[in-house]
C-alpha positions, 0 to 999 in steps of 0.5 A: 116570776111571770108577770108577763068605773063609770058605765059606758053610755049608750051614746058611746056604744051607738057612736061606735057604729057610726065611725066610717069603715075601716074603723068600724065593726059590727058589735055582734061580730066582735062579741061572737069572736071574743066568745069563740076565743074564750070557749076555745081557750077555756077563759072564765071571764074577760073584759075588752075595751076598744079605744079610737082617738082616745075615746072608748067605742066599745067596753064590755065584759064577757063570762064570769069575773068570779066563778064560785060566786057567779059574778059576771065580768064587766068593764069595771072588773078589776084584774091583775096587770102582770107585766103590763105594769112595767110601762107604768114603772118605766114612766115613773122612772122617766118622770124622775129623769125629767125631774133631774133625780135620775139619769138614764146612764147612771150606774145602778150602784148609785142607788143600790147599797152594796151593789156587787162589782159585777153590776158596775157597768149596769145602768138604769137604761139597761134595766128598762130595756132588759139588756142588763144581763141580770137573770130573770128570777123564777120560783126556783130562785124565790119562794113565792110564799115568803115575804122579802125586804127590798134589801133581801131582794137586791141581795138575791139578785146580786147572787146570780151570775150575769147571763151576759155583759150589759148591753150585749144581748136582750133577755127579758128580766123581771128582776131588772124591774124589781130593782127599778122599783127599789131605785125609784124609792131611793131617788124619790123617797116614795114607794113606787106605788105611791108615786104612781098614785100621785103622778099618774093614777090620780091625775088621769082619774084611773079610779081603780088603779093601785098596787095589788093587795089581798088584805083590802076590800077591792070592789069588783075584784076578779078571781084568778084561775088556772087550768090543771088537767083541764080543771079550773083551779084558783090561783096559787098563793103569793106573799104580800111582798111579792105582790108589791114589786115594780115588775107588774103588781097592779090592779087595773080595769080596761077603763083605767087602761083606756084613760092611760092610752088617751093620756099617752097621745098628750104630754099630760105625763111626760114630754113628747121627747121622753115618750118617743125615747120610751118607744124607740128600739134598744140599741145593743153594743154591736149596733143592732137593735131589738124591738123593745123600748122602756116597758113596751114591745115594738112592732108593726102589722103591714106597715101599721106601727104597733106598741104593745105589752102583755102581762101574766101573773097569779091566774090573770093575763092582760094585753094592751095593743096600741096601733098608734098610726091608726089611733086604735087601741085594743085592751084585753084582760082575762082571769085565766093563766095562759088566756092568750089575750094578745092573740085576742086583741090582735084578732079584734083589731083586725075586725075594726080594720082588715089591714091590722089582721094578724099576718097569715090569718084569714077572716073567720067565716 
């Protein structure tokens, strides 16, 4: 499984033009760049948010959210999160850690009935950091058109041999985050989506954020697409149960993610120590580290710290890039599989601050 609201006021847009360089960019320059990237990558629709010091300085939609109905994309367009949703799952886990309901070094067998002996040394921390050794399942392991119970998903995961001993290596595993969602329910007594709604989405007024549903009426929902031999096609069907797992099954807008980004500079959700732990590189058994925390990838651009994550699922791609030293965040969501929103986000960041331009690139003329 590859998971990788209100209109922005004219005053906010005008304010963006008054911010001193290097955190300013001509609106036309950003728009031209985004449109050129969309044309290059054949992206039907894209929404962008640029956030500085917790405030939106640009939010805009480009292209079409729904090609068949000719609906324009906007900041209010609802996209699927893909693995951008993992940071929310990780935050829910850390909330339960602060509540005393979970310990990061608990063995996962404490929460999962009939966990195999093979998992006896796997901890919550291992699942969060993709160091458990549990295989990343794909469409050869699960039939995406079939519904599965939690118990069946655990059983399926337990049937895989470990790729490596826990903590020995880093290897991306959606399976680990599916298990975390089941563990959240066991520890809290609530479906992970309900916990997110109560403790994150509602308090932050992330009005459109929710777990994916094909059944409900969702205003401003985009359609997801894929390219097949250069021709645009609708996303493939996925069963309802596989659109509710904790590895990245959320509906979000760029405005939702802007509110989320602002909250991460505060202690509204978690204590600062918990947040810093989520953004610390994982330490492997051999003492080396890997640039991944709890649901976040870690890096830097010319010494500027970058905390980010990508997402891809069902004809959608998303990326949030937080340049935390600069308090600048770029959020890009598209309705095309393989849309490359990370590269676009990094390119937009470079327009606001040349020092953030991706290494090895030159300013396009």
